[in-house]
N, CA, C and O of each residue as an XYZ file, in Angstrom:
976
protein
N      84.336     -7.357    225.755
C      84.280     -5.778    225.386
C      85.139     -5.013    224.840
O      86.118     -4.769    225.545
N      85.107     -4.422    223.549
C      85.998     -3.497    223.018
C      85.831     -2.029    223.062
O      85.190     -1.471    222.172
N      86.288     -1.458    223.899
C      86.031      0.093    223.995
C      86.856      0.879    223.139
O      88.035      0.536    223.058
N      86.495      1.802    222.529
C      87.167      2.558    221.729
C      87.014      4.353    221.952
O      85.921      4.911    221.855
N      88.159      5.015    222.225
C      87.881      6.285    222.841
C      88.510      7.240    221.718
O      89.646      7.045    221.286
N      87.678      8.303    221.271
C      87.825      9.268    220.282
C      88.387     10.791    221.123
O      87.736     11.319    222.024
N      89.541     11.251    220.670
C      89.800     12.588    221.248
C      90.543     13.402    220.270
O      91.134     12.779    219.388
N      90.610     14.647    220.276
C      91.189     15.554    219.323
C      92.150     16.351    220.177
O      91.933     16.458    221.384
N      93.190     16.910    219.615
C      94.184     17.789    220.367
C      94.805     18.806    219.552
O      95.147     18.593    218.389
N      94.963     19.975    220.184
C      95.635     20.996    219.591
C      96.292     21.786    220.658
O      95.501     22.160    221.524
N      97.788     22.217    220.865
C      98.493     22.780    221.361
C      98.392     22.049    222.803
O      98.096     22.760    223.764
N      98.555     21.058    222.949
C      98.283     20.043    224.277
C      99.382     19.562    224.910
O      99.243     18.530    225.566
N     100.372     20.048    224.858
C     101.547     19.635    225.515
C     101.387     19.606    227.076
O     101.917     18.790    227.829
N     100.571     20.629    227.420
C     100.489     20.858    228.922
C      99.582     19.840    229.511
O      99.596     19.739    230.738
N      98.913     19.185    228.924
C      97.772     18.301    229.462
C      98.255     16.672    229.184
O      98.080     15.810    230.045
N      98.802     16.421    228.037
C      99.057     15.329    227.260
C      99.333     14.514    228.401
O      98.462     13.654    228.537
N     100.372     14.464    229.409
C     100.731     13.458    230.442
C      99.362     13.122    231.018
O      98.992     11.950    231.068
N      98.520     14.233    231.502
C      97.451     13.343    232.247
C      96.344     12.857    231.523
O      95.539     12.097    232.060
N      96.194     13.329    230.021
C      95.435     12.414    229.380
C      95.742     11.028    229.076
O      94.816     10.218    229.026
N      97.005     10.647    228.857
C      97.493      9.303    228.816
C      97.599      8.522    230.131
O      97.557      7.292    230.173
N      97.728      9.260    231.127
C      97.648      8.432    232.308
C      96.077      8.261    232.684
O      95.934      7.257    233.383
N      95.022      8.846    232.465
C      94.039      8.479    232.672
C      93.570      7.382    231.674
O      92.926      6.447    232.151
N      93.801      7.396    230.465
C      93.889      6.214    229.600
C      94.399      5.318    230.096
O      93.697      4.312    229.996
N      95.462      5.132    230.693
C      96.311      3.952    230.991
C      95.500      3.368    232.074
O      95.271      2.160    232.128
N      95.070      4.208    232.925
C      94.402      3.868    234.275
C      92.893      2.938    233.793
O      92.548      1.852    234.258
N      92.239      3.679    232.832
C      91.154      3.209    232.295
C      91.170      1.727    231.558
O      90.250      0.911    231.611
N      92.333      1.578    230.911
C      92.674      0.619    230.184
C      93.160     -0.638    231.187
O      92.955     -1.780    230.776
N      93.728     -0.471    232.342
C      93.946     -1.184    233.381
C      92.725     -1.775    234.063
O      92.665     -2.966    234.367
N      91.812     -0.954    234.280
C      90.485     -1.403    234.845
C      89.604     -2.174    233.886
O      88.716     -2.954    234.229
N      89.928     -1.885    232.713
C      89.236     -2.763    231.506
C      89.781     -4.005    231.409
O      89.112     -5.038    231.449
N      91.067     -3.953    231.272
C      91.871     -5.240    231.084
C      91.572     -6.362    232.511
O      91.444     -7.582    232.418
N      91.523     -5.707    233.539
C      91.042     -6.334    234.780
C      89.679     -7.572    234.662
O      89.486     -8.592    235.325
N      88.989     -7.033    233.665
C      87.621     -7.713    233.402
C      87.769     -8.445    232.065
O      86.825     -9.019    231.521
N      89.137     -8.385    231.518
C      89.228     -9.029    230.271
C      88.679     -8.262    229.036
O      88.297     -8.882    228.043
N      88.649     -7.047    229.100
C      88.283     -5.861    228.068
C      89.397     -5.348    227.371
O      90.548     -5.605    227.725
N      89.113     -4.616    226.370
C      90.066     -4.135    225.478
C      89.856     -2.615    225.178
O      88.718     -2.147    225.135
N      90.843     -1.937    224.995
C      91.055     -0.352    224.880
C      91.585      0.177    223.747
O      92.815      0.232    223.772
N      91.036      0.606    222.709
C      91.628      1.358    221.465
C      91.736      2.660    221.451
O      90.641      3.129    221.757
N      92.549      3.525    221.237
C      92.410      4.925    221.120
C      92.477      5.469    219.632
O      93.496      5.218    218.989
N      91.433      6.214    219.032
C      91.744      7.091    217.900
C      91.704      8.499    218.133
O      90.715      9.076    218.585
N      92.847      9.085    217.804
C      93.583     10.294    218.133
C      93.852     11.124    216.769
O      94.388     10.716    215.739
N      93.317     12.431    217.062
C      93.613     13.458    215.612
C      94.321     14.566    216.420
O      93.912     14.902    217.532
N      95.353     15.101    215.849
C      95.937     16.448    216.128
C      95.889     17.522    215.077
O      95.827     17.102    213.921
N      95.903     18.698    215.230
C      96.006     19.557    214.146
C      96.238     20.947    214.543
O      95.841     21.378    215.626
N      96.900     21.685    213.656
C      97.277     23.202    213.708
C      98.061     23.252    214.969
O      97.977     24.314    215.586
N      98.704     22.447    215.406
C      99.361     22.844    216.648
C     100.793     23.823    216.279
O     101.417     23.905    215.221
N     100.998     24.451    217.497
C     102.267     25.519    217.088
C     103.478     24.790    218.478
O     104.523     25.313    218.863
N     103.011     23.795    218.845
C     103.905     23.331    219.901
C     104.093     21.789    219.516
O     103.779     21.367    218.403
N     104.676     20.915    220.609
C     105.374     19.704    220.190
C     104.281     18.526    220.619
O     104.551     17.419    221.085
N     102.918     19.103    220.318
C     101.610     18.046    220.876
C     102.018     16.668    219.909
O     102.082     15.572    220.464
N     102.263     16.784    218.580
C     102.270     15.498    217.797
C     103.505     14.690    218.045
O     103.287     13.496    218.249
N     104.839     15.105    218.075
C     105.607     14.149    218.657
C     105.398     13.666    219.907
O     105.745     12.514    220.168
N     104.846     14.415    220.790
C     104.639     14.050    222.511
C     103.585     12.941    222.317
O     103.717     11.867    222.904
N     102.342     13.232    221.344
C     101.637     12.041    221.416
C     102.063     10.837    221.118
O     101.670      9.814    221.678
N     103.051     10.898    220.045
C     103.679      9.469    219.598
C     104.574      8.744    221.027
O     104.594      7.571    221.399
N     105.154      9.767    221.512
C     105.860      9.640    222.690
C     105.155      8.928    223.691
O     105.663      7.856    224.019
N     104.092      9.271    224.264
C     103.199      8.985    225.278
C     102.521      7.407    224.690
O     102.453      6.394    225.386
N     102.133      7.505    223.466
C     101.257      6.185    223.034
C     102.709      4.997    222.896
O     102.461      3.803    222.733
N     103.822      5.370    222.963
C     104.795      4.336    222.648
C     105.344      4.090    224.173
O     105.886      3.038    224.513
N     105.164      5.029    224.905
C     105.554      4.679    226.585
C     104.616      3.774    227.288
O     104.944      2.964    228.155
N     103.426      3.981    226.842
C     102.241      3.259    227.622
C     101.838      1.911    226.664
O     101.117      1.039    227.148
N     102.235      1.823    225.589
C     102.078      0.723    224.436
C     100.454      0.658    224.164
O      99.905     -0.442    224.218
N      99.849      1.596    223.931
C      98.482      1.887    223.650
C      98.442      1.168    222.105
O      99.346      1.149    221.270
N      97.241      0.655    222.029
C      96.887      0.241    220.703
C      96.026      1.726    220.191
O      94.955      2.059    220.697
N      96.659      2.434    219.208
C      96.250      3.803    219.048
C      96.325      4.038    217.424
O      97.362      3.795    216.808
N      95.273      4.475    216.854
C      95.596      5.034    215.704
C      95.462      6.545    215.525
O      94.404      7.123    215.775
N      96.581      7.189    215.077
C      96.549      8.674    215.143
C      96.832      9.147    213.768
O      97.445      8.467    212.945
N      96.339     10.404    213.534
C      96.374     10.900    212.298
C      96.287     12.530    212.645
O      95.954     12.916    213.765
N      96.643     13.500    211.492
C      96.538     14.812    211.731
C      95.377     15.334    210.780
O      95.074     14.813    209.707
N      94.842     16.332    211.291
C      93.745     17.027    210.337
C      94.065     18.548    210.583
O      93.522     19.082    211.550
N      94.832     19.223    209.853
C      95.059     20.770    209.830
C      93.924     21.604    208.794
O      93.885     21.629    207.564
N      93.113     22.204    209.713
C      92.332     23.025    208.787
C      92.848     24.441    208.532
O      92.243     25.182    207.758
N      93.817     24.780    209.091
C      94.623     26.381    208.867
C      93.846     27.362    209.097
O      94.002     28.388    208.435
N      92.944     27.296    209.970
C      92.021     28.521    210.134
C      92.308     28.827    211.861
O      92.836     28.022    212.627
N      91.834     30.132    212.203
C      92.048     30.596    213.686
C      91.408     29.449    214.383
O      90.535     28.706    213.936
N      91.992     29.424    215.572
C      91.470     28.159    216.642
C      89.970     28.500    217.274
O      89.121     27.724    217.714
N      89.961     30.010    217.152
C      88.427     30.618    217.694
C      87.737     29.732    218.740
O      86.694     29.107    218.547
N      88.566     29.762    220.045
C      88.289     28.571    221.040
C      86.984     28.822    221.691
O      86.433     27.910    222.307
N      86.328     30.275    221.572
C      85.061     30.314    222.270
C      84.141     29.556    221.554
O      83.974     29.598    220.335
N      83.373     28.649    222.602
C      82.307     27.871    221.954
C      81.296     28.499    221.209
O      80.652     29.418    221.715
N      81.073     28.091    220.010
C      79.875     28.566    219.199
C      80.212     29.317    217.831
O      79.291     29.519    217.040
N      81.434     29.710    217.549
C      81.802     30.282    216.455
C      81.347     29.367    215.261
O      81.798     28.222    215.298
N      80.632     29.646    214.344
C      80.216     28.766    213.110
C      81.471     28.216    212.389
O      81.433     27.109    211.852
N      82.384     28.848    212.376
C      83.597     28.368    211.546
C      84.464     27.303    212.437
O      85.098     26.372    211.942
N      84.386     27.589    213.798
C      84.864     26.604    214.743
C      83.993     25.245    214.655
O      84.484     24.120    214.561
N      82.704     25.529    214.698
C      81.838     24.246    214.775
C      82.058     23.544    213.436
O      82.240     22.328    213.397
N      82.041     24.309    212.331
C      82.179     23.444    210.967
C      83.518     22.667    211.049
O      83.484     21.513    210.619
N      84.770     23.164    211.571
C      85.710     22.526    211.789
C      85.970     21.326    212.645
O      86.743     20.426    212.315
N      85.236     21.359    213.842
C      85.150     20.328    214.821
C      84.169     19.151    213.983
O      84.472     17.961    213.900
N      83.349     19.565    213.590
C      82.176     18.777    212.862
C      82.715     17.873    212.050
O      82.398     16.693    212.199
N      83.650     18.263    211.017
C      84.414     17.552    210.105
C      85.403     16.595    210.825
O      85.575     15.504    210.280
N      85.989     16.819    211.823
C      86.960     16.200    212.574
C      86.198     15.016    213.271
O      86.493     13.831    213.117
N      85.273     15.447    213.985
C      84.444     14.277    214.717
C      83.864     13.277    213.650
O      83.882     12.054    213.793
N      83.414     13.859    212.701
C      82.939     12.733    211.354
C      84.012     12.092    210.917
O      83.767     10.931    210.589
N      85.262     12.473    210.776
C      86.204     11.776    210.321
C      86.823     10.754    211.318
O      87.428      9.753    210.933
N      86.657     11.032    212.453
C      87.165     10.023    213.609
C      85.724      8.894    213.759
O      85.895      7.734    214.134
N      84.693      9.300    213.499
C      83.680      8.370    213.420
C      83.679      7.423    212.501
O      83.393      6.255    212.769
N      84.008      7.848    211.295
C      84.354      6.969    210.019
C      85.309      5.998    210.617
O      85.048      4.816    210.395
N      86.455      6.283    211.394
C      87.299      5.300    211.818
C      87.250      4.319    212.779
O      88.201      3.607    213.101
N      85.922      4.277    213.325
C      85.656      3.431    214.455
C      85.335      1.844    213.707
O      84.662      1.651    212.695
N      86.031      0.832    214.539
C      86.191     -0.325    214.203
C      84.546     -1.052    214.074
O      83.668     -0.742    214.879
N      84.319     -2.002    212.993
C      83.172     -2.687    213.330
C      83.048     -3.777    214.478
O      82.063     -4.480    214.704
N      84.265     -3.764    215.158
C      84.306     -4.563    216.336
C      84.372     -3.788    217.598
O      84.728     -4.403    218.603
N      84.114     -2.670    217.687
C      83.885     -1.829    218.684
C      82.635     -1.996    219.367
O      81.682     -1.704    218.644
N      82.350     -2.343    220.435
C      81.423     -2.675    221.174
C      80.749     -1.259    221.978
O      79.549     -1.226    222.253
N      81.410     -0.448    222.212
C      81.435      0.721    223.029
C      82.472      1.892    222.615
O      83.688      1.729    222.511
N      81.684      3.256    222.372
C      82.575      4.340    221.781
C      82.595      5.253    222.713
O      81.459      5.589    223.048
N      83.602      5.888    223.370
C      83.726      7.133    224.099
C      84.276      8.221    223.308
O      85.278      8.070    222.609
N      83.589      9.398    223.413
C      83.928     10.900    222.789
C      84.368     11.611    223.797
O      83.416     12.114    224.394
N      85.679     11.956    224.386
C      86.058     12.716    225.256
C      86.999     13.710    224.980
O      88.097     13.408    224.512
N      86.648     14.997    225.249
C      87.576     15.963    224.908
C      88.833     15.712    225.781
O      88.797     15.283    226.935
N      89.920     16.026    225.099
C      91.270     15.637    225.612
C      91.652     16.245    226.993
O      92.435     15.667    227.745
N      91.096     17.376    227.280
C      91.649     18.270    228.387
C      90.896     17.896    229.528
O      91.418     18.241    230.588
N      89.695     17.220    229.626
C      89.034     17.038    230.627
C      89.863     16.019    231.779
O      90.905     15.402    231.555
N      89.237     16.035    232.809
C      89.804     15.495    234.329
C      88.690     14.483    234.591
O      87.542     14.901    234.743
N      88.946     13.244    234.648
C      87.981     12.202    234.958
C      88.629     11.109    235.692
O      89.857     11.023    235.695
N      87.819     10.190    236.372
C      88.364      9.163    237.062
C      87.847      7.739    236.324
O      86.691      7.612    235.920
N      88.860      6.699    236.208
C      88.184      5.541    235.751
C      86.881      5.002    235.767
O      86.164      4.670    234.823
N      86.619      4.955    237.380
C      85.474      4.371    237.734
C      84.139      5.187    237.190
O      82.990      4.748    237.232
N      84.535      6.427    236.687
C      83.356      7.603    236.265
C      83.243      7.046    234.984
O      82.089      6.927    234.571
N      84.203      6.654    234.211
C      84.054      6.239    232.692
C      83.220      4.718    232.644
O      82.192      4.423    232.036
N      83.986      3.994    233.425
C      83.406      2.629    233.451
C      81.818      2.524    234.031
O      81.034      1.615    233.757
N      81.580      3.553    234.800
C      80.080      3.542    234.965
C      79.293      4.070    233.657
O      78.358      3.392    233.230
N      79.610      5.109    233.104
C      78.947      5.245    231.792
C      78.979      4.287    231.009
O      77.919      3.919    230.503
N      80.262      3.589    230.678
C      80.228      2.506    229.764
C      79.372      1.380    230.121
O      78.845      0.722    229.224
N      79.148      1.042    231.610
C      78.262     -0.037    231.990
C      76.943      0.364    231.562
O      76.335     -0.369    230.782
N      76.363      1.566    232.025
C      75.067      2.092    231.747
C      74.734      2.162    230.188
O      73.643      1.762    229.781
N      75.623      2.638    229.396
C      75.186      2.226    228.042
C      75.242      1.057    227.481
O      74.743      1.012    226.357
N      75.684      0.098    227.891
C      75.707     -1.195    227.617
C      74.430     -1.881    228.023
O      73.966     -2.799    227.347
N      73.824     -1.412    229.193
C      72.759     -1.807    229.673
C      71.485     -1.372    229.035
O      70.475     -2.076    229.042
N      71.556     -0.212    228.493
C      70.197      0.507    227.982
C      70.341      0.786    226.673
O      69.326      0.949    225.996
N      71.710      0.894    226.054
C      71.840      1.186    224.627
C      71.800      2.772    224.221
O      71.816      3.289    223.104
N      71.750      3.287    225.359
C      71.740      4.994    225.289
C      73.173      5.603    225.078
O      74.225      4.998    225.284
N      73.060      6.760    224.681
C      74.200      7.771    224.969
C      74.436      8.215    226.175
O      73.529      8.977    226.511
N      75.340      8.075    227.085
C      75.358      8.673    228.330
C      76.366      9.664    228.502
O      77.329      9.829    227.753
N      76.114     10.269    229.456
C      76.994     11.713    229.815
C      76.914     12.003    231.269
O      76.028     11.531    231.981
N      77.902     12.825    231.716
C      78.037     13.046    232.930
C      77.958     14.581    233.137
O      78.163     15.304    232.162
N      77.645     15.178    234.467
C      77.760     16.340    234.787
C      79.343     16.795    234.595
O      80.290     16.134    235.021
N      79.447     17.971    233.919
C      80.766     18.603    233.375
C      81.103     19.748    234.552
O      80.386     20.743    234.449
N      81.792     19.772    235.336
C      82.286     21.092    235.943
C      83.083     21.948    235.685
O      84.095     21.404    235.245
N      83.190     23.094    235.722
C      84.287     23.925    235.526
C      85.174     24.045    236.671
O      84.597     24.507    237.655
N      86.238     23.807    236.819
C      87.394     23.932    238.027
C      87.637     22.438    238.480
O      87.489     21.461    237.745
N      88.003     22.412    239.700
C      88.539     21.064    240.440
C      87.326     20.589    241.081
O      86.302     21.271    241.111
N      87.431     19.307    241.650
C      86.514     18.855    242.401
C      85.797     19.521    243.572
O      86.387     20.208    244.405
N      84.731     19.320    243.580
C      83.687     20.334    244.545
C      83.184     21.488    243.988
O      82.574     22.306    244.678
N      83.428     21.676    242.503
C      82.954     23.195    241.996
C      81.612     22.915    241.776
O      81.147     21.792    241.578
N      80.962     24.027    241.815
C      79.573     24.158    241.609
C      79.109     24.869    240.429
O      77.942     25.246    240.317
N      80.041     25.067    239.511
C      79.794     25.942    238.019
C      79.972     24.945    236.850
O      80.976     24.551    236.257
N      78.734     24.689    236.729
C      78.567     23.840    235.445
C      79.241     24.397    233.960
O      78.945     25.528    233.574
N      80.042     23.643    233.261
C      80.936     23.995    232.086
C      80.238     23.996    230.999
O      80.228     25.058    230.376
N      79.418     22.782    230.419
C      79.094     22.929    229.092
C      77.707     23.342    228.822
O      76.832     22.573    228.425
N      77.538     24.739    229.085
C      76.432     25.300    228.653
C      75.964     25.644    227.148
O      74.939     26.246    226.830
N      76.878     25.160    226.367
C      76.629     25.292    224.873
C      75.740     24.131    224.275
O      74.754     24.318    223.561
N      76.287     22.773    224.715
C      75.630     21.671    223.916
C      74.960     20.819    224.773
O      74.597     19.735    224.317
N      74.707     21.117    226.013
C      73.476     20.542    227.105
C      72.606     21.279    226.955
O      72.601     22.475    227.250
N      71.443     20.420    226.298
C      70.154     21.105    226.262
C      69.173     20.028    226.646
O      69.535     18.858    226.763
N      67.997     20.400    226.832
C      66.648     19.560    227.163
C      65.731     20.497    226.794
O      65.721     21.655    227.211
N      64.711     19.868    225.770
C      63.663     20.795    225.394
C      63.989     21.910    224.799
O      63.336     22.945    224.941
N      64.972     21.815    224.115
C      65.460     23.216    223.535
C      66.113     24.136    224.599
O      66.647     25.153    224.158
N      66.138     23.976    225.610
C      66.698     24.867    226.709
C      68.013     24.759    227.050
O      68.332     23.622    227.398
N      68.856     25.557    227.061
C      70.362     25.275    227.405
C      70.471     25.126    228.961
O      69.711     25.705    229.738
N      71.424     24.348    229.316
C      71.779     24.425    230.896
C      72.374     25.936    231.042
O      72.542     26.747    230.131
N      72.644     26.094    232.409
C      73.128     27.318    232.914
C      74.281     27.101    233.650
O      74.474     25.897    233.822
N      75.095     27.797    234.133
C      76.391     27.859    234.872
C      76.064     27.514    236.255
O      76.684     26.639    236.859
N      75.077     28.202    236.785
C      74.875     27.978    238.173
C      73.405     27.427    238.383
O      72.492     27.618    237.580
N      73.294     26.714    239.577
C      72.196     25.938    240.131
C      70.929     26.795    239.951
O      70.998     28.019    240.065
N      69.863     26.214    239.691
C      69.598     24.556    239.348
C      70.098     24.137    238.010
O      69.818     22.980    237.696
N      70.765     24.827    237.180
C      71.388     24.388    236.083
C      70.437     24.046    234.816
O      70.804     24.177    233.648
N      69.134     23.579    235.232
C      68.150     23.650    234.281
C      66.791     23.108    235.372
O      66.757     22.358    236.347
N      66.040     23.693    234.837
C      64.604     23.550    235.656
C      64.091     22.321    235.794
O      63.423     22.137    236.812
N      64.250     21.236    234.884
C      63.966     20.027    235.006
C      65.010     18.907    235.748
O      64.722     17.741    236.015
N      66.178     19.526    235.980
C      67.278     18.676    236.639
C      67.206     18.341    238.285
O      67.363     19.117    239.227
N      66.952     17.106    238.287
C      67.176     16.737    239.939
C      68.451     16.215    240.285
O      68.689     15.076    239.883
N      69.305     16.794    240.933
C      70.603     16.261    241.086
C      70.624     14.820    241.603
O      70.099     14.498    242.670
N      71.273     13.952    240.768
C      71.571     12.679    241.485
C      70.463     11.778    240.622
O      70.469     10.580    240.905
N      69.781     12.085    239.892
C      68.754     11.347    238.987
C      69.114     11.327    237.609
O      69.869     12.251    237.306
N      68.783     10.504    236.619
C      68.946     10.376    235.370
C      68.010     11.624    234.816
O      66.978     12.045    235.339
N      68.695     12.126    233.539
C      67.552     13.053    232.847
C      67.713     12.919    231.350
O      68.853     12.920    230.885
N      66.652     12.802    230.552
C      66.776     12.653    229.298
C      67.128     13.977    228.799
O      66.650     15.003    229.284
N      67.992     13.963    227.797
C      68.247     15.432    227.246
C      68.088     15.449    225.681
O      67.893     14.443    224.999
N      68.198     16.717    225.216
C      68.252     16.777    223.444
C      69.636     16.211    223.040
O      69.802     15.264    222.271
N      70.641     16.947    223.686
C      71.942     16.509    223.401
C      72.918     16.899    224.291
O      72.535     17.466    225.315
N      74.282     16.689    224.098
C      75.157     17.085    225.205
C      76.546     16.997    224.399
O      76.697     16.664    223.224
N      77.518     17.378    225.331
C      78.803     17.181    224.575
C      79.919     16.766    225.876
O      79.683     16.049    226.848
N      81.337     17.559    225.480
C      82.445     16.998    226.250
C      82.879     15.639    226.517
O      84.057     15.300    226.400
N      81.880     14.799    226.900
C      82.185     13.404    226.766
C      80.941     12.616    226.535
O      80.012     12.872    227.302
N      80.742     11.687    225.606
C      79.648     11.024    225.393
C      80.096      9.554    225.228
O      81.121      9.196    224.649
N      79.080      8.664    225.884
C      79.390      7.201    225.931
C      78.279      6.532    225.102
O      77.109      6.718    225.435
N      78.564      5.810    224.104
C      77.416      5.289    223.123
C      78.001      3.794    222.587
O      79.167      3.641    222.222
N      77.106      2.845    222.602
C      77.335      1.749    221.731
C      78.050      2.049    220.447
O      77.940      3.120    219.851
N      78.873      0.923    220.011
C      79.493      0.999    218.717
C      78.605      1.341    217.640
O      78.958      2.099    216.736
N      77.410      0.786    217.703
C      76.468      0.765    216.633
C      75.947      2.198    216.562
O      75.574      2.504    215.430
N      75.844      3.035    217.372
C      75.402      4.318    217.077
C      76.553      5.025    216.495
O      76.342      5.726    215.506
N      78.083      4.908    217.114
C      79.001      5.801    216.567
C      79.146      5.159    215.001
O      79.965      5.786    214.329
N      78.656      4.296    214.468
C      79.171      3.870    213.331
C      78.036      4.059    212.372
O      78.253      3.905    211.170
N      76.605      4.446    212.891
C      75.702      4.612    211.959
C      75.216      6.432    211.923
O      74.361      6.826    211.130
N      75.730      7.119    212.640
C      75.575      8.629    212.838
C      76.450      9.287    212.763
O      77.586      8.868    212.987
N      76.149     10.707    212.372
C      77.078     11.533    212.199
C      76.319     13.158    212.275
O      75.124     13.422    212.141
N      77.292     13.952    212.497
C      76.910     15.450    212.709
C      76.667     16.229    211.371
O      77.075     15.764    210.307
N      76.031     17.360    211.437
C      76.047     17.938    210.274
C      77.260     19.123    210.435
O      78.155     19.169    211.279
N      77.008     19.925    209.484
C      78.147     20.640    209.231
C      78.570     21.827    210.330
O      79.707     22.240    210.561
N      77.387     22.226    210.899
C      77.523     23.233    212.005
C      77.441     22.767    213.349
O      78.075     23.323    214.246
N      76.581     21.621    213.580
C      76.036     21.200    214.953
C      77.134     20.441    215.808
O      76.707     20.091    216.908
N      78.486     20.100    215.543
C      79.089     19.467    216.368
C      78.779     18.370    216.923
O      78.479     17.499    216.108
N      78.730     18.042    218.083
C      78.471     16.844    218.681
C      76.594     16.934    218.946
O      75.899     15.929    219.090
N      76.169     18.081    218.957
C      74.546     18.293    218.773
C      74.129     17.608    217.859
O      73.158     16.883    218.071
N      74.665     17.638    216.753
C      74.174     16.750    215.305
C      74.278     15.360    215.485
O      73.462     14.663    214.882
N      75.132     14.814    216.204
C      75.304     13.395    216.414
C      74.130     12.962    217.277
O      73.504     11.950    216.965
N      73.786     13.705    218.389
C      72.706     13.314    219.370
C      71.453     13.358    218.474
O      70.640     12.434    218.477
N      71.316     14.478    217.691
C      69.974     14.683    217.049
C      69.711     13.577    216.352
O      68.615     13.024    216.438
N      70.839     13.058    215.462
C      70.498     11.963    214.229
C      70.203     10.898    215.234
O      69.114     10.348    215.068
N      71.118     10.370    216.509
C      70.708      9.420    217.015
C      69.134      9.207    217.804
O      68.544      8.135    217.936
N      68.695     10.497    218.246
C      67.451     10.662    218.748
C      66.315     10.343    217.920
O      65.308      9.759    218.320
N      66.586     10.877    216.398
C      65.825     10.803    215.376
C      65.044      9.142    215.168
O      63.870      8.973    214.840
N      66.065      8.033    215.460
C      65.732      6.893    215.209
C      65.590      6.411    216.773
O      65.981      5.267    217.006
N      65.221      6.952    217.541
C      64.934      6.216    219.124
C      65.763      6.087    220.139
O      65.369      5.714    221.245
N      66.974      6.373    219.883
C      68.200      6.333    220.878
C      68.052      7.269    221.819
O      67.826      8.359    221.292
N      68.090      7.328    223.354
C      67.900      8.425    224.200
C      69.462      8.901    224.768
O      70.366      8.114    225.050
N      69.516     10.159    224.842
C      70.617     10.894    225.377
C      70.229     11.159    227.032
O      69.276     11.858    227.377
N      71.060     10.536    227.882
C      70.859     10.265    229.272
C      71.909     11.148    230.053
O      73.086     10.858    229.838
N      71.669     12.122    230.876
C      72.564     12.666    231.676
C      72.550     11.897    233.148
O      71.615     12.024    233.939
N      73.639     11.138    233.383
C      73.907     10.751    234.595
C      74.357     11.828    235.665
O      75.531     12.173    235.798
N      73.375     12.288    236.362
C      73.933     13.607    237.061
C      74.441     13.119    238.172
O      75.040     13.973    238.824
N      74.426     11.935    238.687
C      75.271     11.362    240.208
C      76.595     11.221    239.665
O      77.334     10.797    240.553
N      77.299     11.424    238.416
C      78.576     11.291    237.877
C      79.010     12.612    237.392
O      78.214     13.357    236.819
N      80.582     13.023    237.654
C      81.108     14.063    237.507
C      82.397     13.990    236.862
O      83.265     13.230    237.291
N      82.614     14.889    235.646
C      83.847     14.925    235.310
C      84.237     16.784    235.204
O      83.412     17.698    235.212
N      85.526     16.876    235.123
C      85.849     18.284    235.197
C      86.702     19.012    234.206
O      87.723     18.453    233.806
N      86.338     20.387    233.704
C      87.059     21.036    232.886
C      87.954     21.954    233.728
O      87.484     22.911    234.344
N      89.374     21.607    233.739
C      90.322     22.458    234.613
C      90.295     23.964    234.129
O      90.415     24.192    232.926
N      90.138     25.028    235.060
C      89.776     26.360    234.915
C      90.711     26.894    234.162
O      90.417     27.617    233.210
N      91.880     26.624    234.473
C      93.405     26.894    234.097
C      93.491     26.801    232.511
O      94.268     27.457    231.818
N      92.624     25.935    232.087
C      92.835     25.530    230.594
C      91.592     25.914    229.874
O      91.426     25.495    228.728
N      90.903     26.506    230.316
C      89.488     27.251    229.795
C      89.856     28.365    228.809
O      90.880     29.038    228.932
N      89.060     28.503    227.934
C      89.457     29.811    226.967
C      88.642     30.853    227.513
O      88.982     32.035    227.457
N      87.430     30.402    228.113
C      86.362     31.602    228.398
C      85.524     31.566    227.418
O      85.752     31.149    226.283
N      84.181     32.158    227.979
C      83.101     32.149    227.273
C      83.476     33.458    225.877
O      84.260     34.399    225.998
N      82.712     33.146    224.734
C      82.701     34.229    223.629
C      81.343     34.353    222.971
O      80.830     33.237    222.888
N      80.671     35.196    222.534
C      79.431     35.511    222.178
C      79.740     35.761    220.505
O      80.736     36.384    220.138
N      78.909     35.282    219.711
C      79.170     35.399    218.311
C      77.729     35.619    217.507
O      76.836     34.776    217.579
N      77.619     36.681    216.837
C      76.365     37.012    216.185
C      75.643     35.791    215.593
O      76.328     35.019    214.922
N      74.411     35.544    215.756
C      73.622     34.358    215.041
C      73.835     33.091    215.448
O      73.449     32.117    214.802
N      74.516     33.016    216.636
C      74.779     31.686    217.172
C      73.644     31.475    218.237
O      73.316     32.343    219.046
N      73.077     30.214    218.145
C      71.956     29.725    219.197
C      72.376     28.505    219.869
O      71.646     27.981    220.710
């Protein structure tokens, strides 16, 4: 099995060592079963040493990685939902999806600042391989044990967004799988989905999910699995007129 991970970076020197350590642990777990890991990494508009440090980390761990830069030259606008930000992210995700090899069996889209365990990623990979769906985990804001849900913009079911606080969504039963409209932060899917589907100009990963669902692929929340967005690296919520 060949696994390809896609991540983008901006001003990431504070967490680059963690990202590559996590990937090294995932690679070791995959290699133990005869599998293979490739990285597709994009950096853009950083004002720190992210780009050279990415090269140093890749060389240190001897990753098979394809890296390039995509500068959009516009304000970062880190609050979720700004139309200009979504358009920039959508272009970059599509560009990265265009780079997925025809030999990739599984594609993992994971935001570069998330904290996760290899066992969690392996479970998402295994479940996607078994049923052919797009799988995601619960994403919590803060450290292990947090009960504050993070991705309240992209996680949606029946058109209803998730909430920060329990029960998070009226249809969610913790520990049981839940079919979603769309999700974000970390999506694991068959390579065939990643090669065939793209997002629209303003939908970011929501558009990828919508495109895949339109031809029968399920987006599945595995609520027994967790990954984390460190609170210290969170930009905080922002509201923008016209954003839904």
